[in-house]
N, C-alpha and C positions, 0 to 999 in steps of 0.2 A: 651571730652573724652569718647570713646566708653563704653557703659554700658555692663557689664557682661551678657551673655545670661542667660534666665531664666533657661535652662536645667542645667546650671553650678551653678547658685544660689540655686537651688532646691535640690541639692545633700543632702541625710540624713546625720546627724551628728553621728548616732549610727547604730550598727549592727541591733537592734530591729525595727529600723524604715526602713530597707532596704526592698524593694518590690521585691517579686518574689524569684526563685531558691530555693524553699522549699526542693526539693530533695536533696540540699546540706546542707542548713542551719537548716532544721527542727531537732527535738529532735532525737538523736541517729544516725544523718546523718555525713558524713565524715568531712565536714568542720566544722560544730558545735562542734564535738569532738576535732578537732585540736584547735579551738579557746578556748575551756574550759581548755584544758591542757597547752595552752600558748606556744605550740610548732608547729610552722607552717613550713611545708616543701616547698621546691621549687615546683612551679606549674605553669602549663600552662592552662589559661582560654580559652576555645574554645566555642564561641558562635557568634550569629548574633550582628549586631550593635545595640546598645541602649538597651542591655539586663542587664547592671550594672557591666561590667568587670572591668572598671576603678574604679567606686565607691567603689566596694568590696575590691579591692586592697587597697585603702586608708583606708577604715574602719578596715580591717584587721591590718594594721600598727598601726593605732591609738589604737586599741584593746590591742595590745602587747607591746605598747610603744617603737616602733622601729623607727629608723631614716629612712624616706622615701624619695627615690629618683626616679623621674619619667623621662623616656626617651622615645622618639618616634623614631622608627627604621627608618623612613623615613628621618628624619633630623639629625640623631645621627650616630656617627662612633666609631671606636676602641678607639680613644683619649678619648671620652666622657665616655666610659666604664671604661678605666684605671683610670680617676678621681674619679669615683664612688668607685671603688675598693680600691683605696688608702684612701679614707674616711673611707670605711668600716672597713679597717684594723686598723685604729686609733680608730674607735668606738668600735671595738671588744676588744681593750686593756682596754677601760674603761666600759666593760662589757654591752655595747649596742648593741642591734640587729640592723641589717640593712636590708631593704627590697628595692629591685631595681625592680621597675615595668616598664617593656618594652612593650609599646603599638605597636601594629602591628609587633609582633616579627618575623613574617613570611617574613617580608621584609629584615631581616638582612641576609647577605651572609654567606657562610660556615665559612669564617675567622673570621667575627664578633661573629658568635655563638661559634666558637672554643675558643675565648678569654675569654668566661665566665666559661669554663669547670672547671678549677682548682678552682676558688673561689666559685663556687657552691658545688663542690665535698668536699672541706674541711670545708664548712660552714661559710666562711668569709661574705657572704651574702646569703639572701633568694631571689631567683629570683621568680617573679610573671610575666609570659609572658601573653599577650592577643592577640588573633588571631581571625580572621573570617574564616580563612582557616583551612583545615584538617591538624593537626599538623603531622601526619604520613607521609605526603609529604612535608611539608614546614619547619619542625624543624629537625636538624641533629639528628641521632639516639644516638650519645654519650650523647647530651644534653637532649634528650627525655627521656633517661635511669635514669637521675638524678632528673626527675621531675614527679610529679603526674599530670596526665591530667583530668580536671574537665570540664565536658561539661555543659555550661549554656544554657538555652532554652530562646526562645522568651517570653516576658511577655504576660501573659493572660489577658483577659479583665478585670478580678477581680484586678490584679496586677496594670494595668493602671488606674483603677478607684480609687484605693487607692492613687496613686500618685497625680491624678488630685484633689481629695478632700483635700489632704494635702495642695496642692498649693493654691486652692481656699479658703481655710480657714486661710490662712497666708497673712494678707494684706500688710506685708513689701515685700513679694516677688513680688507682684503686683503693687508696688508703691502706696499703699493706694487707690488703684481703685477697686471698686467693680465690680465683673464680675459675670454674669449669663449665665447658659448654660442648656437648657432644655434636658430631658432624651434622646429624640431622636436624638438630635445633640450630645450629648455625644456619643452615639452608632457610629454615622458617624465619630466623632473624633477618636474613637478606631480603626475604621476599616481603616481610612487614615493612622494610625500609623503603621500598620503592626507589632505589638508587639515590637515597638522601641520606648522606653520612650523619648529619646532625640528628635525624630522626632515629638512626640506627643506634647512635651513642646515648641519646637521651632515653630511648626505650631500654637499652642495655642497663644503664644506670638505674631506672625505675625497678627493672626485674631484680637487680642485685639488692637494692633495698628491701623489695618485698621477700626475697629469699632470706636475707639476713635477719628479717623481723620474726621468722618462725624458728630460728635456731635456739636451742636451749643449753647448749655447752657453755661452761664458764669461759672458754676461750673461743675466740672467733674461728669457727670451722670453715672449710672451703665451701663456696656457695655454688651450687650445681644449678645452672640456669636450664630450666626445663621448658618444653613446649607451653605447658600451662601457665608458668611464670611470664613467659613472653607475651601470651595472648592477654593476660591480665595487665601486664605493664602497657602493652599498645592500645588495648580496648578495641579500637577500630583501626584497620589498615590505612595508612597514609596514602591514598590514592592521589596522583598528580593530577589535580583537575581544578580549574577555576571557572565558574560559571559565566564570568565576565571577560575572560582573558584568552589567550593564545591557545591553551590545551582544550578549552572548551570547543573552539572553531575546528581544531585538529581532529578531535574525536567525532564530532558530528560529521566532519567531511569524510572521515573514514567509515563511518556508518552508511551515510548515503552512496559512497562509492561501492561499498560492498553489497548493498541492496541492488543497486544498478547493474553491478557485475555477476548478479545472480548467485551469491555465495551466502546462503543463510546461516552457516556457521559462523562466518566472520561477523555478519551482521549481527547476530545474537551475541557475540562477545562484546562488540562495541556498545550495543544496547545495554548489556549488563555494565560495562563500565561507567556509563551515564547514570544509570539507575543507583549503582552503589555509591557514586559520588554526590547524590542529591539533585541531579538535574531535574528540572521542572517536567513532570511527565506529559503536560499539554505541549510544551514545546516540541518534544519528540513527536508527538501525534500530529501536530501540525505540520511538521516536515515530512511526514509520511503521506499527508494528503497531497502535498506539492510532488512528492516522488510518483505518487499513483497516477498523476496526469503526465508529468514530464517524462517519466522513464518507461511507464507501462501503457498508458493511454488505452486506445481501443483494441490493442492486442489482448487485452483482458479488462473490459469495461466494469466488471465487478470489483476491480481493485480499487477505484476510487470510492465505490459504495462503501467497501469494508473499512477503507483508511477514515472516512467520515464517520462510520459508526464506531470506529475506534476512539476517535476524539471525543464523541458523545459519551462513550462508556467511561473513559478516563475522567472526563469532567464530572460525570455522575457518581462514581464509586470511589475515586482517589486511590492513593497508596495504602498499603503495599499490593492490594489485589490487582491494581491497573498493570502491574508487571505482566500479569499473564495475557491480558489483552494486547499489550504492546508486543510481547513475545509472539502471540498467534499472528498478528498483522505483520510483524516483521518477516516472519518465515513465509507467509503467503506472498508478499511483495517481492521477496527475494527470489521466490520460486517461479513466479509468474512470467510468461512470455513479455519481452520487452519491445517497445516501440517509442521512438521520440518524434513521431510524425506530427503530433498535435502541436508541440512547441515550435518545430520547424515551420509548420504551415503558418501558425499566427505571426511569427517573427517576419516571415517572408512577406505576409500581407501588410504588416505594419511598416516594413521597409518601403513598399510601394506607396502606402498611404502618406509617408513622411516625405518621399522624394519625387513623387509625380504630382502634376496639378489635380485638384479635386475634380473627380469625374461625376457628370451629372447622371442622376438615376434615369435609366431609359423609361420613356413614357409609359410602356406597357407594364411596368412594374409600380407605377404610382397609383396611389389611392385617390378616387374622385368622389368625396362626399358631397360636393357642391355643383350646382349646375354650370358654373364657370369653369371649374376644373374639367367637367366633363366636355364642355365646349372646346377647351384646350386640348382634348384628347387624352387626357389622363386616364391610364388604365386601358386604353384602346389596344386591341390586338392580344391581351393577356388571355392565356389559355389555362384553364382550371384542370391540374393534374388528375383530380379524383373523376373527372368525366371520362377518362381514357382507360383503356386496359391496362392492368398493371400500375395504375395510379401514377402513370409517368407519361410526360410529352416532352419531347425535345424542343426547347426555347432557351433564348439568351437571357441569362440572369446578371452577368457581369457587365460593366459599362462597355461601350463599343470599343473604347481605346484599349481595354483589357481583354478583349475577346480571345478565348483559347488558353488564357493564363490558368496555370495549375499551381495552387499552394499546398493542397492536402494530397500527399503521396504515400498512401498506406503500405506499411511494411508487409512482408510475407509471414509475419509471426503471429500466432494465435488466431483469435478471432478476426484481427484486422485483415488477415489474408482472405477471408470471406468477404469483408467489407470492399476490398480492393477488387475482387472478381465481380462482385454486383455492380460496381460503378463502372468497371470497363463495359460490362455487359450493356448496362443502360445507355452508356454514351458512345457506343461503337459507332453510331451513325454520325458522330460530330467529333472533330479534333479538339482534345482538351489539354 
């Protein structure tokens, strides 16, 4: 018979032994007040894996002596919900509260979430949903309006240390086997766990099994958990990242803002996070092409050429070598002078196009390939710049209604400073 995993066996039995989330459970905090009053509203717990969402739901139910039902949105449907609701109706008649805990509630479709609305609204049951995804996007608005959203944070090193001490001091949890782990190796265990208690305990259990397997003594000797055992047990670090979810957008946002903020070190860190988590290298390269125009523009026109070449190289050579190209381009873009004049210019022009009547093209700018068009004076008065000194002639290119309008306002950064001075010199005889 399969043994219950250590992470499940080690769940605390009372709220007082729950680790972490002090911003919710500390004195005077929202969830603590709810528990003290014994009136628990429907809630959605939003937080990363292993931060205690399931454990907290169970402890809340035990604290208020409610009937507890747990469903997983991946394997449950409307029929399962109806059965729980029927039991909740009967429990209510006997003055017993019911808590329905739905893990991964973001995986329920609209119809499944709709089926909960009435029972949550009239208090037949108290819903506690758990999600790693942003509820604003994944939970329907009517259900969200009936629930309090509580954000749970990744566990701190202090939280993980408390859990580890509790486990190591309880012989029953470890099968009466003594386990020792040095302080330096504890730090490695915390780092490998990335704030995820489940990951930490599962990794610890695997390391204990690996360590015990190499013992030769007739009696069970203490298991010394070493760095080598931990790395073998974890294999790869459990980085918190979901290419389709909230953390994906958080990290690419941090990357973009670091490049925009001219911090190559931070940008390279976020780049490394994405690479280590298996992000599509071409996705990163595409974002850098946008960055090169949006945030650097003509302050360094070479930035766009480099970013475009980066995408071509990434597409051509693939990983892991592409990490070098991505790093080179990231460092260059972050260090480059910045200007958002291009995006401001096109957005301002688009705003006029959308809000003003369509302006006619001035006759002197029109092409006249036919005799009729020439008779209508298409092209009349146009002056060819290359016939003038310096290849420039002052003439009106904007529609008359927009004469003097300026969209492109070069910054004083990098190459764009030269561009601005040249434009000012060319157009000094005409208000722009």
